[in-house]
C-alpha positions as CSV (number, residue, x, y, z in Angstrom):
1,M,-11.3,-1.6,-2.9
2,V,-12.7,-5.3,-1.5
3,I,-9.9,-7.3,-0.9
4,P,-11.9,-11.0,0.5
5,I,-10.4,-13.9,2.8
6,I,-12.3,-17.4,3.9
7,F,-13.3,-20.1,5.4
8,C,-14.1,-22.3,2.2
9,V,-16.6,-24.6,2.3
10,A,-18.0,-26.1,-1.5
11,C,-16.0,-23.3,-2.9
12,L,-14.8,-23.3,-6.7
13,S,-11.1,-23.5,-7.5
14,F,-8.9,-21.8,-9.3
15,A,-5.4,-22.8,-10.0
16,G,-3.1,-20.9,-10.5
17,S,-2.7,-17.7,-12.5
18,S,-6.2,-19.0,-14.9
19,F,-7.8,-15.5,-16.4
20,E,-8.6,-15.9,-19.6
21,L,-9.4,-13.1,-21.8
22,V,-11.8,-13.0,-24.4
23,K,-11.3,-9.9,-26.9
24,S,-13.3,-8.8,-29.7
25,S,-10.3,-7.8,-31.6
26,N,-6.6,-8.2,-31.6
27,K,-5.9,-4.8,-30.1
28,T,-7.6,-3.1,-26.6
29,T,-9.2,0.4,-27.6
30,Y,-10.6,2.9,-25.6
31,L,-13.8,3.5,-24.9
32,P,-16.6,5.5,-26.6
33,T,-18.2,7.5,-23.9
34,N,-21.3,4.8,-23.4
35,E,-18.6,2.0,-22.6
36,R,-16.4,4.3,-20.7
37,R,-19.5,5.2,-18.3
38,L,-20.3,1.3,-18.1
39,C,-16.3,0.8,-17.0
40,L,-17.2,3.9,-14.2
41,R,-20.2,2.0,-13.3
42,Y,-18.8,-1.0,-12.3
43,L,-15.6,1.0,-10.2
44,K,-18.1,2.7,-8.4
45,L,-19.8,-0.6,-7.7
46,V,-16.4,-1.9,-6.5
47,L,-15.3,1.1,-4.6
48,A,-18.4,0.9,-2.7
49,D,-16.9,-1.4,-0.8
50,R,-20.7,-3.7,-1.3
51,T,-21.1,-6.8,-2.7
52,A,-24.8,-7.9,-4.1
53,K,-23.8,-11.6,-2.9
54,N,-22.6,-12.7,0.4
55,V,-18.5,-14.0,-0.6
56,L,-16.6,-16.3,0.7
57,A,-13.1,-16.7,-1.1
58,L,-9.3,-17.5,-0.5
59,M,-6.5,-15.1,-1.8
60,T,-2.6,-15.3,-2.3
61,V,-0.9,-12.0,-2.0
62,P,3.0,-11.4,-2.2
63,S,4.8,-10.9,0.5
64,R,7.8,-8.6,1.3
65,D,10.0,-11.3,2.3
66,K,11.3,-13.0,-0.8
67,S,11.5,-15.9,1.0
68,I,8.1,-16.3,1.3
69,G,6.9,-15.8,-1.7
70,F,3.0,-15.7,-1.1
71,R,1.0,-15.0,2.1
72,Q,-2.5,-16.1,1.9
73,M,-5.5,-14.9,3.3
74,S,-9.2,-15.8,3.7
75,I,-12.0,-13.3,3.3
76,A,-16.2,-13.2,4.3
77,I,-18.2,-10.7,3.1
78,N,-21.7,-10.5,3.2
79,T,-24.5,-8.4,1.5
80,A,-24.3,-5.4,4.1
81,G,-21.2,-4.7,3.4
82,C,-19.2,-6.0,6.9
83,E,-15.6,-7.6,5.8
84,R,-13.6,-10.3,7.7
85,T,-10.1,-10.8,6.9
86,D,-8.2,-13.7,8.5
87,F,-4.4,-13.6,8.0
88,L,-3.4,-17.2,7.5
89,G,0.3,-16.6,6.8
90,P,3.1,-17.4,6.7
91,G,5.0,-14.9,8.4
92,R,4.6,-11.8,10.7
93,G,0.6,-11.2,10.3
94,Y,-0.1,-14.8,10.6
95,G,-3.4,-15.0,13.0
96,M,-4.4,-11.4,12.3
97,V,-8.2,-10.8,11.9
98,I,-9.9,-7.5,10.6
99,I,-13.5,-6.9,10.3
100,D,-14.9,-4.1,8.8
101,C,-18.8,-2.9,9.3
102,L,-18.8,0.0,7.5
103,D,-19.5,2.1,10.8
104,S,-16.0,0.4,12.7
105,R,-13.4,-1.1,12.3
106,T,-11.3,-3.9,14.8
107,I,-8.4,-5.0,14.3
108,F,-7.0,-8.1,16.5
109,N,-3.1,-8.7,16.4
110,P,-2.4,-12.0,18.4
111,R,1.1,-11.2,18.3
112,R,1.1,-8.2,20.0
113,R,-2.0,-9.4,22.2
114,T,-3.6,-6.1,20.7
115,L,-7.0,-5.1,20.1
116,I,-7.5,-1.7,18.3
117,I,-11.0,-0.7,17.4
118,S,-11.4,2.4,15.4
119,P,-14.3,4.5,13.2
120,S,-14.1,2.3,9.4
121,P,-12.2,4.6,7.3
122,R,-15.1,3.9,4.5
123,Q,-17.2,6.1,6.7
124,T,-15.2,9.4,5.2
125,E,-14.7,8.1,1.3
126,N,-15.9,10.7,-1.1
127,L,-16.8,8.2,-3.7
128,H,-18.4,10.9,-6.3
129,H,-15.3,12.6,-6.0
130,R,-12.6,10.1,-6.8
131,L,-14.8,8.8,-9.8
132,H,-14.4,12.0,-10.9
133,L,-10.5,12.4,-10.6
134,I,-10.1,8.7,-12.3
135,D,-12.3,9.8,-15.3
136,Q,-10.3,12.4,-15.1
137,N,-6.6,11.4,-15.0
138,Y,-6.7,7.6,-16.1
139,R,-7.8,6.0,-19.7
140,L,-10.3,3.1,-19.1
141,S,-10.7,-0.1,-21.2
142,L,-12.9,-3.1,-20.9
143,E,-12.1,-6.7,-21.9
144,R,-14.5,-9.6,-21.1
145,G,-13.1,-13.2,-20.0
146,V,-13.8,-16.4,-18.1
147,S,-12.2,-17.8,-15.1
148,H,-13.1,-21.7,-14.7
149,G,-16.6,-21.0,-16.2
150,L,-17.2,-17.6,-14.7
151,S,-17.8,-14.5,-16.7
152,I,-15.3,-11.4,-15.6
153,V,-14.9,-8.1,-16.5
154,V,-11.4,-6.8,-16.6
155,I,-11.2,-3.0,-16.8
156,T,-7.7,-1.6,-17.3
157,A,-6.8,2.2,-16.4
158,K,-4.0,3.8,-17.7
159,P,-2.8,7.0,-16.5
160,K,-2.9,10.0,-18.7
161,N,0.4,11.4,-15.8
162,A,3.3,9.9,-16.8
163,G,5.4,7.8,-13.7
164,L,2.6,6.1,-12.5
165,E,1.0,2.7,-12.3
166,S,-1.6,1.0,-14.5
167,H,-4.2,-0.7,-12.6
168,K,-6.1,-4.1,-14.1
169,I,-9.0,-5.1,-12.3
170,Y,-10.2,-8.4,-12.5
171,I,-14.3,-8.5,-11.1
172,E,-17.1,-10.5,-11.0
173,P,-19.7,-8.7,-12.7
174,K,-22.7,-10.5,-10.5
175,S,-21.2,-9.7,-7.4
176,H,-18.9,-7.0,-8.1
177,F,-16.3,-9.2,-6.3
178,V,-12.8,-8.1,-7.6
179,M,-10.9,-11.0,-7.9
180,R,-7.9,-10.2,-9.1
181,L,-5.5,-7.0,-9.1
182,D,-2.6,-6.5,-11.2
183,L,-0.5,-3.3,-11.1
184,I,1.7,-2.7,-14.3
185,S,5.0,0.0,-13.6
186,P,5.8,2.8,-15.8
187,E,8.3,0.2,-17.0
188,G,6.0,-1.9,-18.3
189,K,6.5,-4.7,-15.2
190,D,3.1,-6.6,-14.6
191,A,3.1,-7.0,-10.4
192,M,0.5,-9.2,-9.3
193,S,-1.1,-6.9,-5.7
194,Y,-3.6,-10.2,-5.1
195,E,-5.4,-13.1,-6.7
196,T,-8.5,-15.2,-5.5
197,T,-7.8,-18.8,-5.6
198,S,-11.0,-20.1,-4.3
199,L,-14.7,-18.4,-4.7
200,S,-18.0,-19.3,-3.3
201,F,-21.3,-17.2,-2.8
202,P,-23.3,-18.8,-0.3
203,T,-27.2,-18.0,0.6
204,S,-25.9,-16.8,4.7
205,L,-22.8,-17.3,7.0
206,P,-22.8,-18.0,9.8
207,A,-23.4,-15.8,12.9
208,N,-20.2,-15.7,14.2
209,T,-18.9,-14.5,11.3
210,F,-18.2,-10.8,12.1
211,S,-17.0,-11.4,15.3
212,I,-14.4,-12.3,17.1
213,E,-13.8,-14.3,20.2
214,I,-10.3,-12.8,22.2
215,P,-8.1,-14.3,24.6
216,A,-7.7,-13.0,28.1
217,S,-4.9,-10.4,29.0
218,V,-5.6,-8.5,25.0
219,R,-5.0,-5.1,25.7
220,T,-7.9,-3.2,23.9
221,E,-7.2,0.6,22.3
222,H,-9.7,2.8,21.1
223,F,-9.5,5.6,18.5
224,D,-11.3,8.4,17.4
225,Q,-12.1,9.2,13.9
226,P,-9.5,12.0,13.2
227,A,-11.2,15.5,13.7
228,P,-11.6,17.2,10.4
229,V,-9.2,20.4,10.1
230,P,-11.5,23.0,8.4
231,D,-9.0,26.0,6.6
232,V,-5.8,27.2,6.8
233,A,-6.2,29.2,9.8
234,S,-7.4,26.4,11.9
235,A,-4.1,24.2,10.3
236,R,-1.6,27.2,12.3
237,Q,-3.4,27.2,15.2
238,L,-3.0,23.7,15.4
239,L,0.7,23.3,14.4
240,H,1.3,27.0,16.0
241,T,3.7,28.1,13.0
242,E,2.5,28.5,9.0
243,P,1.1,25.3,7.6
244,V,2.0,24.0,4.0
245,V,-1.6,23.8,2.1
246,P,-0.6,23.9,-1.8
247,S,-3.2,24.7,-4.2
248,H,-1.8,22.8,-6.9
249,L,-0.7,19.5,-7.1
250,P,1.0,17.6,-10.2
251,M,0.3,14.3,-11.8
252,G,-4.0,15.0,-11.2
253,F,-3.6,14.5,-7.6
254,E,-5.8,16.5,-5.1
255,I,-6.2,16.9,-1.4
256,Q,-9.1,15.0,-0.5
257,A,-8.9,15.2,3.6
258,M,-6.9,17.6,5.9
259,Y,-7.2,16.6,9.4
260,Q,-5.6,16.6,13.2
261,S,-3.2,13.5,13.7
262,R,-0.7,12.2,16.5
263,M,2.8,12.0,15.9
264,A,4.8,10.8,18.6
265,K,2.5,12.1,21.3
266,Q,2.9,15.2,19.0
267,T,-0.2,16.5,17.0
268,T,0.2,16.8,13.6
269,L,-1.5,18.1,10.8
270,G,-2.9,15.4,7.9
271,F,-3.8,15.3,4.5
272,E,-5.0,12.4,2.5
273,I,-4.7,13.0,-1.4
274,T,-5.5,11.3,-4.4
275,D,-5.5,10.9,-8.2
276,G,-8.5,8.2,-8.0
277,L,-6.6,5.4,-7.9
278,G,-3.0,6.2,-6.5
279,S,-3.1,8.0,-3.0
280,A,-0.7,9.5,-0.8
281,S,-0.8,10.1,3.0
282,I,0.9,13.5,4.5
283,F,2.2,15.0,8.1
284,E,3.4,17.9,9.0
285,V,4.6,19.0,12.5
286,A,6.3,21.9,13.4
287,E,9.7,21.4,13.9
288,S,10.1,22.8,17.0
289,R,7.9,20.1,18.0
290,A,9.1,17.3,15.9
291,P,10.0,13.6,17.2
292,E,13.2,12.5,17.6
293,D,13.2,9.7,14.8
294,L,11.7,12.8,12.3
295,R,14.6,14.7,13.0
296,K,16.7,12.0,12.0
297,K,15.1,10.8,9.1
298,L,15.1,14.2,7.8
299,N,19.0,14.4,8.6
300,N,20.2,11.4,7.3
301,H,18.0,12.9,4.0
302,D,14.8,10.2,4.1
303,P,13.6,10.8,0.1
304,M,9.9,11.1,1.9
305,V,10.9,13.7,4.3
306,K,11.8,17.2,4.0
307,R,11.7,20.5,5.7
308,V,9.7,23.0,4.4
309,G,9.9,26.6,6.3
310,G,8.8,25.8,9.7
311,V,7.7,23.1,9.5
312,I,8.8,19.1,8.7
313,V,6.6,16.8,6.1
314,Q,6.6,13.3,6.0
315,M,4.8,11.2,3.0
316,Y,3.5,7.6,3.1
317,T,2.6,6.1,-0.2
318,A,2.9,3.2,-2.5
319,I,3.1,5.0,-6.1
320,P,6.4,4.8,-7.7
321,P,9.1,6.5,-6.1
322,R,9.9,9.2,-8.7
323,A,6.2,10.0,-9.0
324,A,6.2,10.3,-5.0
325,I,9.7,12.4,-4.9
326,K,8.0,14.9,-7.7
327,L,4.6,15.0,-5.3
328,L,6.6,16.0,-2.5
329,D,8.7,18.2,-4.4
330,S,5.6,19.8,-5.2
331,W,4.5,20.1,-1.4
332,K,5.3,23.9,-0.4
333,Y,3.7,27.4,0.3
334,S,1.5,28.4,-2.5
335,K,2.6,31.9,-4.3
């Protein structure tokens, strides 16, 4: 999903949380088939990470450091699908730049003095199946609103499976730009993920927008696209032990990809799983080859690490903790 940023010239101004919903009634109803398809159409445009207009925007994102509060990012996107994100601070990410042009992604980290070049993760996105999972696992509702003279569409996706977050996605429909994202916890607590504070749609962008002037002595690192692992036999050969490949996962999650990865110089088996909106990455390594820090996490009862047979499994995810534990608990050998 596009998260924009910017060098704003002649931008529209958005003061604080200024989104005003315009409802046809006092309650939001779930959609009949044709309107549900309209929601899915908007989500398809958003998830494709392409905007119908050039975009310059300034955004705020909550910081994990409570002393900072919010961080600022600038975003530039062109209609060809190139995106540039500049982290304006405050915080540790200050000065970082990410450029993604569909075929490749470049990350410049001035603090570490590194330039990382890798294939864009958008190359491997199975958009059709992801939309199918959203339709299968979420109830969709649509509202229309106005923000400082701009019409917006607000899609709310409420999970059919307990314990997961609802997503509230604010879209500028002519550009397909996501102006704000709210995540609502299973307990009903509303947390803003990011919000646009200024926005413009220039007819063109400067020629150097999607390039970076790199200072001397920066270390360049190249990463290849993870190699897919086609079947269980290949996974067994990779790990030198029996891999854990569940045949069923709870809460509507499905395995989207199985691939070869690396962890502390050890070969691992990686999985990407999703229910359409929520996602997780899972890595397996033979216990006999597991790096020391992973063994420590296991011995210290890290809730996101477990042993299954001769394999240590670790999960990375942003879904709510109870749902994450349930998902990891299901990661076991198929009967």
